[in-house]
C-alpha positions in Angstrom: 1.1 127.2 126.4 1.8 130.8 127.1 -0.8 133.5 127.9 -0.3 137.0 126.5 -2.7 140.0 126.6 -3.1 143.4 125.0 -2.8 146.4 127.2 -3.5 150.1 127.4 0.0 151.5 126.8 1.1 154.8 128.3 2.9 156.3 125.3 4.2 159.6 123.9 2.3 161.8 121.5 3.9 161.1 118.1 5.7 164.5 117.9 7.5 163.7 121.1 8.4 160.0 120.5 12.0 160.5 119.5 12.8 162.9 122.3 11.1 160.6 124.9 12.7 157.3 123.8 15.7 156.5 125.9 18.2 153.7 126.1 17.4 151.1 128.8 18.1 152.2 132.4 20.5 149.3 133.0 22.9 150.0 130.1 23.8 153.5 131.5 25.5 154.7 134.6 23.9 157.6 136.4 26.7 159.8 135.1 26.2 158.6 131.5 22.4 159.1 131.8 22.8 162.6 133.1 24.9 163.5 130.1 22.6 161.8 127.6 19.5 163.6 129.0 21.1 167.0 129.3 19.1 169.6 127.4 16.2 167.2 126.8 13.4 167.7 129.4 11.3 165.0 127.6 13.9 162.1 127.9 12.4 159.1 129.7 15.6 158.9 131.6 14.1 161.5 134.0 11.8 158.6 135.0 13.9 155.5 134.7 17.1 157.2 136.1 15.4 159.9 138.2 18.6 160.5 140.3 19.9 162.6 137.4 17.7 165.4 138.7 19.0 165.2 142.2 22.2 166.0 144.0 25.1 163.6 143.3 25.2 162.9 147.0 21.8 161.2 146.9 22.0 157.4 146.9 20.6 156.0 143.7 18.4 153.6 145.7 17.1 156.3 148.1 13.3 156.7 148.5 13.8 160.2 147.2 14.8 158.8 143.8 11.7 156.7 143.4 9.5 159.5 144.5 11.1 161.8 141.9 10.5 159.2 139.3 6.8 159.2 140.2 6.6 163.0 140.1 8.3 163.1 136.7 5.9 160.4 135.3 2.9 162.4 136.5 4.4 165.6 135.0 5.0 163.9 131.6 1.3 163.1 131.5 0.0 166.4 132.7 2.2 168.2 130.1 0.7 166.0 127.4 4.0 164.4 126.5 2.5 160.9 127.4 -1.1 159.7 127.3 -2.8 156.4 127.9 -4.3 154.3 125.2 -8.1 154.2 125.4 -8.4 150.4 124.7 -6.1 147.4 125.1 -3.9 146.9 122.1 -1.0 144.9 120.9 1.9 146.7 119.3 4.6 145.7 116.8 8.1 147.1 117.5 10.6 146.8 114.7 14.2 147.7 115.0 16.7 148.0 112.1 20.4 148.1 112.7 23.1 147.8 110.0 20.4 146.8 107.5 19.2 143.9 109.7 15.5 144.0 110.7 13.7 142.3 113.6 10.1 142.8 114.6 8.5 141.8 117.9 5.1 141.8 119.5 4.7 144.1 122.4 2.2 142.7 124.9 1.9 141.8 128.6 2.9 138.3 129.7 1.5 136.4 132.6 3.2 136.5 136.1 1.6 133.0 136.6 3.4 131.8 133.4 6.7 133.1 134.9 6.1 131.4 138.2 5.2 128.2 136.5 8.3 128.2 134.3 6.6 128.8 131.0 8.7 131.9 130.7 12.1 130.4 130.9 15.3 131.9 132.5 18.9 131.3 131.8 20.5 133.6 134.4 20.5 134.1 138.1 19.3 137.5 139.4 20.8 139.7 142.1 18.7 140.7 145.0 19.9 144.3 145.1 18.9 144.8 141.4 15.6 143.2 141.9 14.8 145.5 144.9 15.6 148.6 142.9 13.1 147.7 140.2 10.5 146.5 142.8 10.7 149.9 144.5 10.5 151.7 141.2 7.4 149.8 140.1 5.6 150.1 143.4 6.3 153.8 143.7 5.5 154.8 140.1 2.8 152.3 139.5 4.4 151.6 136.2 6.6 148.9 134.5 8.9 151.2 132.6 11.3 148.5 131.5 10.5 146.1 128.7 11.4 142.4 129.1 12.9 141.0 125.8 11.5 137.5 125.2 12.2 135.0 122.4 10.2 132.2 121.1 10.6 129.5 118.5 9.3 131.2 115.4 5.9 130.1 114.1 5.0 130.8 110.4 1.3 131.5 111.2 2.4 134.2 113.7 4.9 135.6 111.2 2.2 135.9 108.6 0.0 138.0 110.8 2.8 140.3 112.1 4.3 140.8 108.6 0.9 141.4 107.0 0.0 144.1 109.5 3.3 145.9 108.9 2.9 145.8 105.2 -0.7 147.0 105.2 -0.8 149.6 108.0 1.0 152.8 108.7 3.2 152.9 111.8 2.5 155.2 114.7 6.2 156.0 115.4 9.1 155.8 113.0 12.4 157.5 113.7 16.2 156.9 113.6 17.9 157.4 117.0 21.2 159.1 117.5 23.0 155.7 117.3 21.7 155.1 113.8 19.1 152.4 114.9 15.6 152.8 113.3 12.6 152.3 115.7 9.2 151.7 114.2 6.0 150.9 116.1 2.6 149.9 114.7 -0.6 149.7 116.9 -2.9 146.6 116.5 -6.3 147.8 117.7 -8.5 145.6 115.6 -10.5 143.3 117.8 -10.4 140.3 115.4 -6.6 140.5 114.9 -6.1 140.9 118.7 -8.1 137.8 119.3 -6.3 135.9 116.5 -2.8 136.8 117.9 -3.7 135.7 121.4 -5.1 132.5 120.2 -2.1 131.7 118.1 0.3 132.2 120.9 -1.8 130.2 123.3 -2.1 127.3 120.9 1.3 127.3 119.2 3.9 128.7 121.6 4.6 126.3 124.5 7.2 128.6 126.2 9.0 131.9 125.8 12.6 132.6 126.8 14.0 135.6 128.6 16.7 137.1 126.3 17.2 140.3 128.2 15.4 141.5 131.4 15.8 138.8 134.0 15.6 141.4 136.8 12.6 143.2 135.3 10.7 140.0 135.1 11.6 138.8 138.6 10.7 142.2 140.0 7.3 142.3 138.3 6.5 138.9 139.8 7.6 139.9 143.3 5.6 143.2 143.1 2.4 141.2 142.5 3.4 138.9 145.4 4.0 141.8 147.8 0.8 143.5 146.9 -1.2 140.6 148.2 -4.9 141.4 148.4 -4.2 144.8 147.0 -2.9 143.3 143.7 -4.7 144.5 140.6 -5.4 142.5 137.4 -2.7 144.6 135.6 -0.1 143.7 138.2 -0.6 140.0 137.3 1.0 140.8 133.9 4.3 142.5 132.9 5.6 144.4 129.9 7.2 142.2 127.3 8.3 142.2 123.6 8.3 138.7 122.0 10.7 138.2 119.1 10.8 135.1 116.9 14.1 133.2 117.2 15.0 133.4 113.5 15.3 137.2 113.6 17.5 137.4 116.7 21.3 138.1 116.8 23.3 137.5 119.9 26.6 139.3 120.2 29.8 138.4 122.1 30.1 139.4 125.7 33.8 139.8 126.4 36.0 139.8 129.6 38.8 142.0 131.0 40.8 141.2 134.1 42.9 143.4 136.3 45.9 141.1 136.9 47.5 137.7 136.0 47.0 136.4 139.5 50.7 136.9 140.4 52.0 135.0 137.4 54.7 136.2 135.0 53.8 136.4 131.4 55.8 133.3 130.5 54.4 131.3 133.4 50.9 132.4 132.5 51.3 131.3 128.8 52.8 128.0 129.9 49.8 127.2 132.1 47.4 128.1 129.3 49.1 125.6 127.0 47.6 122.7 129.1 44.1 123.4 127.7 44.6 125.7 124.7 46.6 125.8 121.5 48.2 129.3 121.4 49.2 131.4 118.4 50.2 135.0 117.9 48.0 137.2 115.7 49.0 140.3 113.8 45.8 142.2 114.6 42.8 142.1 116.9 41.4 138.6 116.9 37.6 138.0 116.9 36.9 134.3 117.2 35.5 132.8 113.9 34.2 129.6 115.3 33.1 128.1 118.6 35.8 127.1 121.1 38.2 129.8 119.8 39.1 132.8 121.9 41.0 136.1 121.3 43.4 137.2 124.0 45.1 140.6 124.4 48.1 140.9 126.6 50.8 143.5 126.6 49.8 144.9 123.2 49.8 141.5 121.6 46.8 139.5 120.4 46.7 135.7 120.5 44.3 133.1 119.3 43.5 130.4 121.8 41.8 127.2 120.6 40.4 124.8 123.2 42.1 121.4 122.9 39.8 118.4 122.2 38.9 116.7 125.4 39.3 119.8 127.6 35.6 120.3 127.8 32.3 118.4 127.8 30.5 118.8 124.5 27.5 116.8 125.7 26.5 119.2 128.5 24.5 122.3 127.4 26.4 124.5 130.0 29.9 123.0 129.7 30.0 123.3 125.9 29.5 127.1 126.0 32.6 129.1 125.3 32.0 131.3 128.4 32.0 128.0 130.4 35.1 126.7 128.7 37.0 130.0 129.5 35.8 129.8 133.1 36.6 126.1 133.7 40.0 126.0 131.8 41.4 129.4 132.3 39.7 131.9 134.6 39.4 129.7 137.7 42.4 127.3 137.5 44.9 129.9 136.1 43.6 133.3 137.2 41.8 132.4 140.4 38.4 133.7 139.4 35.9 131.4 141.1 32.7 133.5 140.8 32.4 136.0 137.9 29.3 137.6 139.6 31.2 138.7 142.7 34.9 138.9 141.9 36.0 142.5 141.6 39.0 141.6 139.4 36.8 140.9 136.3 34.6 143.1 134.2 32.5 142.6 131.1 32.4 144.4 127.8 29.5 144.0 125.4 30.3 143.1 121.9 28.6 146.2 120.5 31.7 148.2 121.8 34.1 146.2 119.6 37.6 144.8 120.2 39.0 148.3 120.3 37.3 148.7 123.7 39.2 145.7 125.0 42.5 147.1 123.8 41.7 150.5 125.4 41.0 149.0 128.8 44.2 147.1 128.7 46.5 149.7 127.2 45.3 152.3 129.7 46.7 150.2 132.5 43.2 149.8 134.0 43.2 146.1 133.1 46.0 143.6 132.4 44.4 141.2 130.0 41.3 140.9 127.8 39.5 137.9 126.2 37.2 138.0 123.1 34.6 135.2 123.0 32.6 133.5 120.3 28.9 134.4 121.0 26.3 132.0 122.4 23.7 131.0 119.8 20.0 131.3 120.3 19.7 127.5 120.1 22.2 127.2 123.0 20.2 129.7 125.0 17.0 127.6 124.4 18.8 124.4 125.3 20.2 125.8 128.6 16.8 127.2 129.6 15.0 124.0 128.7 17.4 122.0 130.8 16.5 124.2 133.9 20.1 125.3 134.1 21.7 128.8 134.1 24.5 130.2 132.1 27.6 131.9 133.6 26.9 135.6 134.2 27.1 138.0 131.3 26.9 135.3 128.6 24.7 137.0 126.1 24.5 140.5 124.7 21.5 141.3 122.4 21.5 144.2 120.0 19.7 146.3 119.0 18.0 147.1 122.3 14.4 148.4 122.8 14.0 152.0 123.9 12.3 152.9 127.2 9.4 155.3 127.2 7.7 154.4 123.9 5.4 151.9 125.5 4.9 151.7 129.3 2.6 149.3 131.3 0.6 150.8 134.3 -0.2 148.3 137.0 -2.9 150.4 138.7 
């Protein structure tokens, strides 16, 4: 069973919360972050993407960047933008997007649970991305990025969380510029804190990383590298736990630079071995599993995987991202490793199918594929099997904002 703990969050004074809250560091390039933070000296991007305050010639992984992040975090505290909670608390973080609501428990989760596999993974991590967060955590003494965890929903936990939201006033409540509402409640009552910890420890056998594999891996490695200097706080990392019945996974689509030397006719002929192909009059978003949209030379197609062309008994092989890889990307287009091949890029479903058309029509890419999203049940099945999905298989929306709740490891 999992172990979670309350913590003393570093958080903004209520009047600064909306200005401080920033999109996650890993969904923005340095250039995009600089534009987003322009004119807002309170944006948490000055801490998570500290290179925006330095010359463009400075490498984003230079020691200077991490030192600037530390300086900015200290400055935010000294200017009374941020302060540290005076006792360990749990927090409820609710997001509302397009009328859909999801509420998670913000807590710290155990590094030991992560190392023992009680916090389950479904993706590989990249060493360079891990090292970036390791250096950021060690230099700033803070876990600024929240790891998004899912768990099989438990009615008893739902009752406590929902009851607190109904009976108590939130500490923060604002609508961000993208239209998503962010609301946070503080659970400071000792009896409720004890009850929540007990419920998770007795009723939740495992949690699953939905978003934040690199943040989780980095937190574990920081504790390891600290050795004898490790603090109790460094044995836990910042997480928000959402019940599975509230989560929505969006599609994660693909664009490719070329057809691997094939003519359009030869390419379509090769596709017909594993897919039924039909032209579509408008942008095609798959309606059911094992269907794909394809955009090529201003024409949309529907691809349907032929029966027998995939293994529906294997939790990895049955995923549409796997079917696309095994039946099209590798044998036809020569993409053997989506993590390393420079010919492929990924477009989150939040950007819509128009983003796929734009990438192709501009000439930057030659072809695009829209994919039916992975389900939360499939994610759990893959993680439970000890396997990993192909890269960029899941896109979760809405995303938690950085800066509202930070965990200090000192």
